[in-house]
N, C-alpha and C positions, 0 to 999 in steps of 0.2 A: 504494500500500500504506500502511495506517495501523495495522498490527497492534501497533506499539509506541507508539501515541499515548498521551500522558500519562506515558510513561516517560522517565527520564533515564539516559543512558549516558556513562560516563567512559572515554576511550580515551587511553592513553599512546603516545608515539612516533607521533603522529598527523599529523606535518607532511609525510610522504612515504611512498612504498612501501605496504606492507601496512597500516600503521596508517591512512593516509589513505583507502585503499580501504574499510576497515572502517567508519571514521567516516561516509563518504558513504553506504554501504549502510544504516547504522543511521538516518541522516537520511531516506533514501528510505522507510524502514519507519515513519517517523513519530516517532522519538525525538528529544528535545532532547539536546544534546551538551555535555559538558565535554571539551575536547581539550587535550592537553599535549605539549610537546616543549621542547627547550632553546632553540632559536632562535625569535624572535618573528616574523620576516618571513614565513617559509614557513608558520608556524602561522596567521598572520592571513589568508594566501591561502586556506587550507583553510576557515577560519571563514567567509570570504566565499562559498565554494562551498556551505557548509551553509545559510547564510542565503538563498541563491538558491533553495534547495529548500523554503523556507518554514518552516525550523526555527529555534529559538532556540539560541544557542551561547555558551559562555564559554570563551575561549582563555586558557590559563594557562601562560606560559613558566616553566619551572622544571626543575631537575635532580632527577629522582626517585631518583637513586642516593644521595641524601642524605636523612636524616630530615626536615630542614627543608623540602626540596623536596616530599616526600610530604605533609607537614602543610599546606603552602601550597595544593596542588592540592585536597585534601579540604576545606579551609576555604572556598575559592572555590566549590566545588560546593555546599556547604551554604548559603553566603550567597546564591547566585544561585537555586538551585532547591529547597533544603531536603531533598533526597533524592538517592540514587544507586541505581538499579535494576539497571543492567548495568555491570560493570567489565571492561574488556578490557586486560589487562597485556601490552602489545606492545613497550614500550621495551626496547631491547637492542642490543648491538653486539659483534662479535668481530673481533680483529685477528690476522693470522698472525704467529707467532713460534715459533722452535724451542724445544723443551722445555728444553734446557739453558741457553737464553738468558733464560728467564723469571725475573723477580724476584718476591719475595713481594708487592710492591706490585701487580704485574700480576694476580696471583691475587685479591687483595683487591678491586681495582677492578672486575674482571669479575664477581665474586660480588655486589658492591653493586648494580651496574646490572642484571645479567641474572637475579638471584635475589632479593636482599633488597628491591629495589624492589617486586616483585610480592608478597612476603610482607607488607611494611608496608602497602601499599595494600589488599590483601585484608583484612587484619585490622582496618584502619581503616574499611572499608566494610561489613563484616559486620553490625555493630550498626545501621547505617543501614538496611540491607536488612531485618533482622529487624523493625525498627520499622514497616515498610510491608508486612509479610507475606511477604517473600521477595525473592530476587534471583538474578542470574546472574553468575558469574565465569568468564571465558574467559582462560586463560593461553596465550600464544603461545610455544611452545618451538621446537625446531629438530631437523632430522634428525640433527644431530651429537650430540644428547642421547641418541639410540639407537645411532648408528653413529659413534663418535668419530673425529675427524680430528687427527692429532698436531700439526698446525700451529695448531690452535685449541683446545688442551687446556683452558684455563680457561673458555672460552666453552662448550665441550661439557660440562664437569663441572657448570657452573652450570645449563645447560638440562636436564641429567639430574636435578638436584636439583629443578628446577621441575616436572618430570613427577611426581616422587614427592610433592612438596608439594601438588599439585593433588588427588591421591587423598586425602591427609589432610584437606584442606578439604572434599571431597565427603563423606567419612565423618563428619566432625565436625558439619557444618551442614545436611545434606540434610533432617534432621528439622524444621528451621526454615524449609524452603522455599528455602534458599540453595543452588543447584546449581552445581557447579564442573566445568569441563571443560578439557582441555589439547589444543590443536591443535598438531600436529607437522609443519609444512610442509617440503617439500624445497626445492631451490633455486628462488627466484622472482626473475626479472630486475628487481630494483629498483635504485635509485641506490646503496644501501648494498652490495648484492651485487657490483655492478660495481666499486665502490671497493675492496672486499675482494679481488676477483679480481686487480686491478692490484697491490695490495700483496703478495698471495700470490705472484704471478708474479715480482715483484722479489726476494722472499725465497728462492724456489726456483730462480731463474735461468731460468724458463720464460717463454714469451710468454703473453699473456692468451688468445689464440686456442687455444693448446695446453692451457692450464688449463681452458678452457671445454669442449674436446673430451673431456678426461678426466672432467670433471663430468658431461657428457652420457652418456658410456658408463657411468659409475657409476649414474646414474639409471635407465638401461635395465636394467642387471643387477638393481637393487633392485626395479624394477617387475615383473620376470619372476619374482622369488623370493618376493615378499611381497604379501599382499592389501592393498589400499589402506587399509582401515579399521584394520588392525593397525599401519600406519605412522602413521596420522593422529590416533589418540586413545589415551589411557591408561585410558579408562573402559569399554572393551568395547563401544562403540557405533560403528556405521558413521558416518563423518564426511562432511561436504560436501566436494566437490573444491576449493572455494574457501574460505579462512579467513574471507573477508568475508561469506560466507553461512552461517556456523556456526549462526545462530539458526534456520535452517530445517531442521535435522536432524530426521528423522522419529522419532517415539517407537517404541521397540521393546518388544514384550511380554516379551522375554527379558532386557532390560537393567533394572537398578535405576532407580528414579525419580530418584535423585540424579545420574544420568548425563544427564538431560534438559536441554534448552535452551529448549524452546518454553514460552511462558506458557500456563498452564492455568486 
């Protein structure tokens, strides 16, 4: 596949899990990549996988929860490629903690990483996309943004804000060819989810197997009561079952053009 040949994609949180899978899928589709995460070792390993697929890549270790980190990532993207056509805001993390034990710093830290990072990167990349005739922004939210978990309250609130912000992006910039979508995945068995499960088990006094069983039952109940595209996107469009394949969503005659992902 080379449908994204000549395009440049920026993916945050790309060193493992969903972010790594998205970056590799975009490389398979022909895009060159700017990948970001805080740790350089794992990021370099993903960069090697991208190069093995014949694509060019710039790996930028930085903390996008900070303004300086966002600025560094965008500066590297512009210096290396001169453009950003696709932005995937995937960086994020939630840690279990009882509501009454949360500090104000816990709330601020969660919003900086899980919400403001996407806001800053999106607003920094929109002018670059406009210059080249348009672009695509994909924000990775979470099921807790729609179905809050009391042990992940700051994370859930930040992800709910991300869903809302994505709609604002779509409404503001679709006329310029900059289309924004939000993917709302359920539990995906990644390293981060397994780590969160262990911490949640410690906080609640449960075993990780018991926590996993509860999560599995919750997913079955959710699947029985909700249509998948209502859980997966805030834009009214049927979403791909895999976040890494969001670029292949079919165009719907009933959906507004700003909800699209496919290059036209």
